[in-house]
Structure formats: C-alpha cells, structure tokens
N, CA, C and O of each residue as an XYZ file, in Angstrom:
636
protein
N     -10.151     -8.448      3.764
C      -9.751     -8.215      5.195
C     -10.540     -7.043      5.625
O     -10.646     -6.055      4.899
N     -11.107     -7.130      6.810
C     -11.885     -6.210      7.495
C     -10.941     -5.013      7.801
O      -9.726     -5.189      7.898
N     -11.480     -3.875      7.943
C     -10.802     -2.686      8.605
C     -10.688     -2.887      9.986
O     -11.707     -3.114     10.639
N      -9.633     -2.836     10.498
C      -9.374     -2.861     12.097
C      -8.367     -1.910     12.502
O      -7.159     -2.148     12.500
N      -9.028     -0.584     12.927
C      -8.188      0.501     13.390
C      -7.660      0.385     14.715
O      -8.249     -0.199     15.625
N      -6.434      1.000     14.827
C      -5.811      1.144     16.117
C      -5.133      2.537     16.275
O      -5.186      3.285     15.298
N      -4.575      2.914     17.272
C      -4.050      4.138     17.450
C      -2.923      4.430     16.486
O      -2.030      3.635     16.193
N      -3.072      5.715     16.005
C      -2.027      6.155     15.022
C      -0.567      6.037     15.601
O       0.409      5.852     14.873
N      -0.493      6.162     17.010
C       0.881      6.060     17.557
C       1.373      4.526     17.385
O       2.523      4.285     17.018
N       0.510      3.584     17.647
C       0.900      2.118     17.413
C       1.147      1.787     16.044
O       2.067      1.022     15.753
N       0.363      2.327     15.130
C       0.787      2.210     13.609
C       2.197      2.827     13.363
O       2.967      2.290     12.566
N       2.520      3.902     14.014
C       3.797      4.678     13.623
C       4.876      3.708     14.272
O       5.891      3.468     13.617
N       4.716      3.168     15.465
C       5.665      2.180     15.939
C       5.938      1.073     15.165
O       7.111      0.714     15.062
N       4.918      0.372     14.514
C       5.029     -0.752     13.776
C       5.846     -0.465     12.552
O       6.681     -1.281     12.161
N       5.624      0.701     11.918
C       6.344      1.010     10.669
C       7.752      1.011     10.727
O       8.392      0.756      9.706
N       8.410      1.308     11.969
C       9.815      1.319     12.301
C      10.457      0.040     12.144
O      11.667     -0.020     11.925
N       9.676     -1.071     12.247
C      10.368     -2.379     12.027
C      10.614     -2.703     10.440
O      11.292     -3.673     10.101
N      10.064     -1.898      9.584
C      10.230     -2.317      8.215
C      11.328     -1.774      7.558
O      11.737     -2.441      6.607
N      11.932     -0.708      7.821
C      13.108     -0.133      7.037
C      13.927      0.726      7.823
O      13.468      1.412      8.736
N      15.198      0.707      7.474
C      16.231      1.555      8.008
C      16.621      2.662      7.063
O      17.589      3.387      7.292
N      15.875      2.781      6.025
C      16.185      3.840      4.988
C      15.890      5.154      5.546
O      14.713      5.360      5.841
N      16.795      6.137      5.756
C      16.401      7.419      6.391
C      15.326      8.171      5.653
O      14.458      8.834      6.221
N      15.450      8.010      4.220
C      14.476      8.936      3.614
C      12.984      8.379      3.822
O      12.035      9.149      3.973
N      12.847      6.933      3.818
C      11.484      6.461      4.306
C      11.135      6.814      5.614
O       9.993      7.218      5.835
N      12.130      6.699      6.694
C      12.018      6.990      8.047
C      11.311      8.389      8.144
O      10.221      8.536      8.697
N      12.039      9.423      7.548
C      11.648     10.799      7.577
C      10.389     11.180      6.875
O       9.665     12.106      7.241
N      10.176     10.435      5.875
C       8.960     10.721      4.960
C       7.825     10.067      6.024
O       6.844     10.791      6.195
N       7.831      9.050      6.612
C       6.833      8.559      7.606
C       6.763      9.481      8.830
O       5.671      9.711      9.350
N       7.760      9.949      9.246
C       7.781     10.906     10.398
C       7.024     12.113     10.064
O       6.281     12.600     10.916
N       7.143     12.644      8.903
C       6.487     13.812      8.325
C       5.031     13.439      8.190
O       4.175     14.249      8.545
N       4.696     12.240      7.689
C       3.342     12.022      7.520
C       2.562     12.032      8.917
O       1.527     12.663      9.132
N       3.239     11.226      9.820
C       2.535     11.113     11.250
C       2.422     12.526     11.915
O       1.428     12.819     12.580
N       3.460     13.393     11.723
C       3.318     14.704     12.190
C       2.074     15.404     11.675
O       1.243     15.891     12.443
N       1.969     15.439     10.356
C       0.883     16.012      9.704
C      -0.542     15.503      9.958
O      -1.542     16.218     10.035
N      -0.496     14.132     10.081
C      -1.635     13.372     10.409
C      -2.074     13.873     11.836
O      -3.248     14.212     11.982
N      -1.345     13.927     12.718
C      -1.711     14.265     14.113
C      -2.209     15.679     14.181
O      -3.053     15.961     15.032
N      -1.719     16.665     13.288
C      -2.173     17.985     13.206
C      -3.519     18.068     12.461
O      -4.495     18.626     12.962
N      -3.532     17.521     11.305
C      -4.648     17.765     10.419
C      -5.830     16.799     10.677
O      -7.005     17.128     10.514
N      -5.444     15.656     11.067
C      -6.455     14.497     11.199
C      -6.784     14.206     12.764
O      -7.396     13.189     13.092
N      -6.380     15.074     13.615
C      -6.526     14.895     15.134
C      -6.015     13.486     15.487
O      -6.560     12.829     16.374
N      -4.922     13.013     14.757
C      -4.392     11.666     15.200
C      -5.430     10.604     15.152
O      -5.467      9.728     16.016
N      -6.291     10.659     14.147
C      -7.370      9.569     13.980
C      -6.746      8.299     13.891
O      -5.627      8.191     13.391
N      -7.423      7.256     14.366
C      -7.002      5.764     14.334
C      -6.717      5.552     12.793
O      -7.286      6.160     11.887
N      -5.669      4.515     12.641
C      -5.241      4.074     11.302
C      -5.057      2.514     11.359
O      -5.228      1.937     12.433
N      -4.737      1.865     10.302
C      -4.574      0.534     10.285
C      -3.296      0.355      9.259
O      -3.225      0.888      8.151
N      -2.310     -0.497      9.846
C      -1.238     -0.959      8.933
C      -1.501     -2.241      8.482
O      -1.719     -3.185      9.241
N      -1.488     -2.314      7.143
C      -1.871     -3.699      6.427
C      -0.682     -4.108      5.665
O      -0.303     -3.484      4.673
N      -0.062     -5.208      6.147
C       1.133     -5.837      5.559
C       0.947     -6.239      3.981
O      -0.122     -6.663      3.543
N       1.927     -6.083      3.312
C       1.939     -6.737      1.936
C       3.032     -7.669      1.844
O       4.188     -7.416      2.182
N       2.587     -8.832      1.340
C       3.554    -10.000      1.129
C       3.523    -10.295     -0.434
O       2.512    -10.382     -1.131
N       4.824    -10.428     -0.828
C       5.004    -10.769     -2.277
C       4.163    -11.911     -2.782
O       3.432    -11.847     -3.771
N       4.351    -13.057     -1.938
C       3.596    -14.287     -2.415
C       2.135    -14.136     -2.508
O       1.515    -14.814     -3.327
N       1.491    -13.238     -1.677
C       0.105    -12.985     -1.669
C      -0.424    -12.119     -2.843
O      -1.532    -12.344     -3.330
N       0.368    -11.145     -3.282
C      -0.042    -10.204     -4.210
C       0.050    -10.662     -5.629
O      -0.593    -10.109     -6.521
N       0.927    -11.772     -5.857
C       1.044    -12.101     -7.082
C       0.071    -13.201     -7.563
O       0.295    -13.707     -8.663
N      -0.955    -13.604     -6.860
C      -1.906    -14.486     -7.115
C      -2.962    -13.895     -8.082
O      -3.017    -12.676     -8.246
N      -3.757    -14.695     -8.693
C      -4.841    -14.134     -9.495
C      -5.773    -13.332     -8.654
O      -6.196    -13.726     -7.567
N      -6.065    -12.224     -9.184
C      -7.060    -11.190     -8.630
C      -6.448    -10.401     -7.523
O      -7.115     -9.620     -6.844
N      -5.236    -10.600     -7.353
C      -4.511     -9.724     -6.221
C      -5.061    -10.236     -4.833
O      -5.688    -11.283     -4.670
N      -4.731     -9.347     -3.891
C      -5.242     -9.711     -2.472
C      -5.929     -8.485     -1.929
O      -5.424     -7.364     -1.985
N      -7.148     -8.763     -1.381
C      -7.830     -7.606     -0.685
C      -7.077     -7.192      0.438
O      -6.623     -8.064      1.179
N      -6.860     -5.901      0.697
C      -6.147     -5.288      1.789
C      -7.140     -4.667      2.678
O      -6.895     -4.499      3.872
N      -8.323     -4.298      2.101
C      -9.565     -3.797      2.934
C     -10.811     -4.007      2.047
O     -10.849     -3.587      0.891
N     -11.848     -4.686      2.644
C     -13.052     -5.197      1.958
C     -14.184     -4.205      2.094
O     -15.315     -4.540      1.742
N     -13.916     -2.870      2.641
C     -14.793     -1.959      2.791
C     -14.099     -0.539      2.358
O     -12.883     -0.426      2.208
N     -14.982      0.468      2.187
C     -14.467      1.764      1.956
C     -13.419      2.094      2.857
O     -13.503      1.717      4.026
N     -12.349      2.815      2.423
C     -11.380      3.095      3.086
C     -10.437      4.441      2.611
O     -10.684      4.885      1.490
N      -9.567      4.985      3.263
C      -8.637      6.024      2.828
C      -7.314      5.466      2.887
O      -6.906      4.906      3.904
N      -6.597      5.599      1.799
C      -5.284      5.138      1.771
C      -4.281      6.505      1.982
O      -4.325      7.507      1.267
N      -3.453      6.315      3.032
C      -2.481      7.386      3.329
C      -1.071      7.175      2.871
O      -0.420      8.108      2.400
N      -0.583      5.954      3.000
C       0.823      5.749      2.796
C       0.942      4.247      2.026
O       0.243      3.269      2.293
N       1.802      4.302      1.196
C       2.099      2.910      0.501
C       3.623      2.921      0.569
O       4.301      3.869      0.173
N       4.142      1.737      1.129
C       5.733      1.542      0.992
C       5.701      0.195      0.550
O       4.946     -0.655      1.021
N       6.621     -0.020     -0.463
C       6.886     -1.355     -1.096
C       8.378     -1.509     -1.373
O       9.017     -0.558     -1.826
N       8.939     -2.669     -1.116
C      10.293     -3.081     -1.241
C      10.509     -4.196     -2.152
O      10.022     -5.282     -1.837
N      11.210     -4.082     -3.306
C      11.362     -5.163     -4.251
C      12.342     -6.128     -3.627
O      13.251     -5.750     -2.889
N      12.124     -7.381     -3.949
C      13.094     -8.467     -3.532
C      14.279     -8.414     -4.452
O      14.363     -7.545     -5.320
N      15.183     -9.323     -4.273
C      16.482     -9.242     -4.938
C      16.452     -9.840     -6.524
O      17.189    -10.731     -6.946
N      15.555     -9.219     -7.187
C      15.485     -9.554     -8.688
C      15.284     -8.236     -9.470
O      14.824     -7.213     -8.965
N      15.657     -8.361    -10.690
C      15.634     -7.091    -11.522
C      14.444     -7.344    -12.486
O      14.306     -6.535    -13.404
N      13.605     -8.332    -12.385
C      12.502     -8.534    -13.162
C      11.454     -7.354    -12.857
O      11.054     -7.112    -11.718
N      11.062     -6.659    -13.983
C      10.065     -5.535    -13.837
C       8.762     -5.972    -13.225
O       8.106     -6.906    -13.683
N       8.418     -5.280    -12.197
C       7.039     -5.441    -11.601
C       6.411     -4.175    -11.423
O       7.163     -3.206    -11.320
N       5.014     -3.967    -11.360
C       4.325     -2.845    -11.161
C       3.372     -3.261    -10.020
O       2.455     -4.059    -10.216
N       3.615     -2.702     -8.842
C       2.569     -2.913     -7.679
C       1.440     -1.837     -8.101
O       1.686     -0.746     -8.615
N       0.158     -2.339     -7.792
C      -1.042     -1.582     -8.094
C      -1.992     -1.689     -7.059
O      -2.111     -2.743     -6.433
N      -2.766     -0.570     -6.793
C      -3.814     -0.562     -5.856
C      -5.174     -0.394     -6.661
O      -5.206      0.466     -7.541
N      -6.230     -1.120     -6.424
C      -7.433     -0.830     -7.026
C      -8.495     -0.628     -5.944
O      -8.484     -1.186     -4.847
N      -9.432      0.254     -6.393
C     -10.615      0.607     -5.607
C     -11.772     -0.347     -5.867
O     -12.768     -0.086     -6.541
N     -11.471     -1.625     -5.164
C     -12.344     -2.865     -5.308
C     -12.209     -3.601     -3.939
O     -11.194     -3.562     -3.243
N     -13.322     -4.257     -3.645
C     -13.297     -5.001     -2.297
C     -12.642     -6.377     -2.494
O     -12.063     -6.923     -1.555
N     -12.733     -6.956     -3.747
C     -12.333     -8.391     -3.946
C     -11.299     -8.684     -4.979
O     -10.455     -9.563     -4.801
N     -11.359     -7.927     -6.101
C     -10.453     -8.362     -7.299
C      -9.724     -7.227     -7.967
O     -10.064     -6.076     -7.697
N      -8.725     -7.465     -8.836
C      -8.046     -6.448     -9.594
C      -8.273     -6.508    -10.980
O      -7.403     -6.139    -11.769
N      -9.469     -6.981    -11.384
C      -9.678     -7.257    -12.784
C     -10.358     -6.051    -13.494
O     -10.423     -6.071    -14.723
N     -10.840     -5.063    -12.836
C     -11.558     -4.000    -13.452
C     -10.566     -2.958    -13.717
O     -10.133     -2.352    -12.736
N     -10.123     -2.641    -14.912
C      -9.119     -1.472    -15.218
C      -9.607     -0.180    -14.659
O      -8.776      0.585    -14.171
N     -10.903      0.150    -14.680
C     -11.354      1.439    -14.368
C     -11.286      1.601    -12.682
O     -11.540      2.673    -12.132
N     -10.945      0.501    -12.022
C     -10.839      0.594    -10.616
C      -9.313      0.923    -10.196
O      -9.035      1.159     -9.020
N      -8.431      0.926    -11.122
C      -6.996      1.140    -10.944
C      -6.776      2.600    -10.480
O      -7.159      3.562    -11.146
N      -6.078      2.710     -9.194
C      -5.824      4.211     -8.656
C      -4.373      4.357     -8.475
O      -3.896      5.487     -8.579
N      -3.568      3.298     -8.203
C      -2.048      3.665     -8.050
C      -1.275      2.658     -8.815
O      -1.644      1.483     -8.806
N      -0.261      3.026     -9.455
C       0.784      2.097    -10.049
C       2.266      2.604     -9.592
O       2.705      3.736     -9.793
N       2.869      1.662     -9.013
C       4.307      1.889     -8.512
C       5.286      0.992     -9.072
O       5.347     -0.201     -8.775
N       6.119      1.627     -9.958
C       7.156      0.706    -10.746
C       8.202      0.102     -9.768
O       8.742      0.839     -8.944
N       8.468     -1.075     -9.831
C       9.614     -1.742     -9.066
C      10.502     -2.415    -10.268
O      10.201     -3.468    -10.829
N      11.522     -1.702    -10.527
C      12.228     -2.133    -11.880
C      13.658     -2.577    -11.524
O      14.306     -3.233    -12.340
N      14.207     -2.207    -10.230
C      15.656     -2.739     -9.839
C      15.459     -3.695     -8.681
O      14.515     -3.767     -7.895
N      16.481     -4.354     -8.754
C      16.421     -5.380     -7.476
C      16.707     -4.574     -6.211
O      17.562     -3.695     -6.101
N      15.912     -4.981     -5.331
C      16.012     -4.449     -3.906
C      15.718     -3.088     -3.670
O      16.069     -2.616     -2.589
N      15.031     -2.248     -4.638
C      14.618     -0.942     -4.496
C      13.430     -0.984     -3.697
O      12.697     -1.966     -3.582
N      13.258      0.281     -3.077
C      12.021      0.514     -2.345
C      11.387      1.758     -2.909
O      12.024      2.606     -3.534
N       9.996      1.827     -2.633
C       9.293      3.051     -2.929
C       8.352      3.501     -1.977
O       7.758      2.636     -1.334
N       8.101      4.707     -1.763
C       7.162      5.220     -0.713
C       6.252      6.325     -1.382
O       6.712      7.331     -1.922
N       4.927      6.027     -1.287
C       4.018      7.123     -1.912
C       3.151      7.634     -0.747
O       2.616      6.832      0.019
N       3.021      8.855     -0.621
C       2.402      9.459      0.511
C       1.017     10.166     -0.050
O       1.100     10.762     -1.125
N      -0.066     10.130      0.538
C      -1.202     10.830      0.213
C      -1.593     11.642      1.289
O      -2.455     11.197      2.047
N      -1.118     12.748      1.492
C      -1.246     13.612      2.726
C      -2.828     13.871      3.090
O      -3.276     13.913      4.236
N      -3.532     14.026      1.959
C      -5.101     14.275      2.135
C      -5.851     12.929      2.160
O      -7.056     12.835      2.390
N      -5.044     11.921      1.909
C      -5.819     10.508      1.681
C      -6.183     10.300      0.364
O      -6.506     11.265     -0.328
N      -6.177      9.036     -0.137
C      -6.764      8.601     -1.299
C      -7.993      7.815     -1.091
O      -7.896      6.640     -0.739
N      -9.140      8.367     -1.280
C     -10.404      7.795     -1.018
C     -10.626      6.280     -1.949
O     -10.499      6.265     -3.174
N     -10.904      5.292     -1.295
C     -11.257      4.141     -1.937
C     -12.636      3.787     -1.610
O     -12.857      3.307     -0.498
N     -13.737      3.991     -2.567
C     -14.947      3.863     -2.027
C     -15.500      2.415     -1.790
O     -16.413      2.187     -0.996
N     -14.912      1.512     -2.497
C     -15.172      0.150     -2.459
C     -14.493     -0.796     -1.446
O     -15.094     -1.599     -0.733
N     -13.158     -0.591     -1.478
C     -12.090     -1.353     -0.703
C     -10.779     -1.143     -1.321
O     -10.578     -0.255     -2.150
N      -9.889     -1.969     -0.910
C      -8.453     -1.744     -1.435
C      -8.002     -3.128     -1.938
O      -8.118     -4.031     -1.110
N      -7.491     -3.467     -3.191
C      -6.939     -4.606     -3.621
C      -5.677     -4.280     -4.111
O      -5.524     -3.417     -4.975
N      -4.588     -5.034     -3.522
C      -3.233     -4.923     -3.985
C      -2.764     -6.053     -4.953
O      -3.144     -7.205     -4.745
N      -1.950     -5.756     -6.004
C      -1.543     -6.761     -6.910
C      -0.293     -6.273     -7.455
O       0.137     -5.160     -7.153
N       0.361     -7.123     -8.314
C       1.532     -6.853     -9.038
C       1.494     -7.475    -10.382
O       1.291     -8.681    -10.527
N       1.701     -6.605    -11.427
C       1.634     -7.053    -12.838
C       3.017     -6.849    -13.413
O       3.826     -6.099    -12.868
N       3.278     -7.517    -14.509
C       4.485     -7.618    -15.225
C       4.757     -6.257    -16.122
O       5.897     -5.880    -16.396
N       3.637     -5.615    -16.515
C       3.680     -4.295    -17.308
C       2.818     -3.185    -16.626
O       1.909     -3.465    -15.844
N       3.113     -2.074    -16.924
C       2.433     -0.936    -16.432
C       0.926     -0.950    -16.528
O       0.257     -0.862    -15.498
N       0.354     -1.057    -17.725
C      -0.971     -1.246    -18.234
C      -1.476     -2.641    -18.273
O      -2.688     -2.805    -18.413
N      -0.761     -3.568    -18.176
C      -1.066     -5.003    -18.219
C      -1.786     -5.629    -17.192
O      -2.028     -5.004    -16.159
N      -2.191     -6.892    -17.361
C      -2.992     -7.643    -16.439
C      -2.315     -9.100    -16.085
O      -2.924     -9.877    -15.350
N      -1.130     -9.411    -16.593
C      -0.339    -10.539    -16.288
C       0.224    -10.352    -14.967
O       0.989     -9.422    -14.709
N      -0.204    -11.370    -13.990
C       0.340    -11.394    -12.718
C       1.838    -11.549    -12.608
O       2.381    -12.425    -13.281
N       2.566    -10.754    -11.797
C       3.964    -10.984    -11.533
C       4.110    -12.373    -10.843
O       3.172    -12.845    -10.202
N       5.285    -13.013    -10.982
C       5.707    -14.210    -10.341
C       6.148    -13.946     -8.912
O       6.780    -12.921     -8.659
N       5.862    -14.770     -8.028
C       6.239    -14.712     -6.685
C       7.735    -14.584     -6.687
O       8.477    -15.291     -7.370
N       8.151    -13.562     -5.815
C       9.613    -13.376     -5.913
C      10.034    -11.949     -6.666
O      11.052    -11.310     -6.402
N       9.145    -11.628     -7.549
C       9.556    -10.573     -8.574
C       8.709     -9.242     -8.061
O       8.965     -8.121     -8.499
N       7.759     -9.473     -7.167
C       6.846     -8.217     -6.820
C       7.591     -7.521     -5.529
O       8.736     -7.083     -5.647
N       6.959     -7.456     -4.441
C       7.554     -6.740     -3.294
C       6.703     -7.020     -2.068
O       5.584     -7.533     -2.058
N       7.437     -6.587     -1.016
C       6.900     -6.625      0.358
C       6.705     -5.184      0.912
O       7.410     -4.268      0.489
N       5.809     -4.994      1.799
C       5.732     -3.729      2.311
C       4.457     -3.708      3.259
O       4.057     -4.640      3.956
N       3.849     -2.311      3.117
C       2.545     -2.079      3.915
C       1.863     -0.994      3.201
O       2.391     -0.312      2.322
N       0.524     -0.860      3.678
C      -0.266      0.142      3.292
C      -0.900      0.742      4.592
O      -1.358     -0.031      5.434
N      -0.937      1.996      4.767
C      -1.482      2.581      5.925
C      -2.877      3.155      5.481
O      -2.945      3.991      4.579
N      -3.959      2.696      6.122
C      -5.343      3.117      5.698
C      -6.016      3.733      6.930
O      -5.634      3.544      8.085
N      -7.053      4.485      6.563
C      -7.944      4.989      7.704
C      -9.321      4.652      7.384
O      -9.588      4.084      6.325
N     -10.245      4.979      8.264
C     -11.749      4.824      8.002
C     -12.235      5.664      6.811
O     -11.697      6.746      6.576
N     -13.168      5.226      6.107
C     -13.714      6.010      5.029
C     -14.352      7.430      5.730
O     -14.905      7.417      6.830
N     -14.205      8.463      5.031
C     -14.624      9.674      5.427
C     -13.496     10.448      6.352
O     -13.711     11.552      6.851
N     -12.425      9.811      6.489
C     -11.504     10.331      7.247
C     -10.436     11.275      6.588
O      -9.499     11.772      7.212
N     -10.702     11.473      5.178
C      -9.810     12.295      4.371
C     -10.253     13.784      4.446
O      -9.627     14.647      3.831
C-alpha cells in the first residue's frame, strides 16, 4: 500500500473512532501534542489493520516504501489463543527474520496494546504487519486469533 499522507489533525480525528479506553485516548492525545510541537504537525497516515488480512501468508504490506512508524494500536478479538503481532521493515513480506522490528504479545481475550515511538521508528524498506503463534516463530496466526487496530506512519525522514 502506497503512503498517502494527510493532515495530522484528520488522523487524530480518525483514531477517536477506534477505542473508548481512556489510557489509549490519553496516550494518543499525548502523542499528537508532542507531534505538533516536535514535528511541526507534519502530515501522517492512519493505516488500518484487520485480523483477517494480517493472518495470511507473508503478512500484509502496510506501507510499500520507506516510512516512519509513530504509533501502533492493536486489539485482540474475543479469543485467548496466543498471538504475537509483528512489524517488519520490508515492503512486501514477513519472511526475513532480520527485518523484524516490533513484537506485541496478545495473550488474553479482548486485550489491547498501544506502542508509541515518540521519535519515530524508521522503516527503510516499508512496513509489513503480521501475526504469529509464538514470539520468535513464523507460523501464521489463525484469523480470529490476531487483532484489529491501526498504525500511524509518517514520511521517511520525518523522524
């Protein structure tokens, strides 16, 4: 998926539709306040994550060009089957272990996790999201066991 940036304010508005969890709300509020001060409110992109998409072979490209990841929010569906959501620095696949950058455990039914990178996490090749059944494994999670959510990214060089 190509990077399509829009106003950080628009991205902020879109995030409000995803969660009513006050911790997530205030974490996002803090991020956007910091982003407006330190990054001059640079344009961002909200990339949605769907459980059914990320559980396929090779994961799903979230950005097919260099990008900077600022926020990852993921919520597990109503299953207690262990899943590990991962981000890879790759434009197309999740198969190169050395490209792994982020692992977020989703171990309890309906739990959500938010990860903030205030300075940005540079992804030189692109961003691929996937879910595996173990922390260091490569076996894809089954649809329904992973999670839904979003990643907020910026243009390469914006960190």
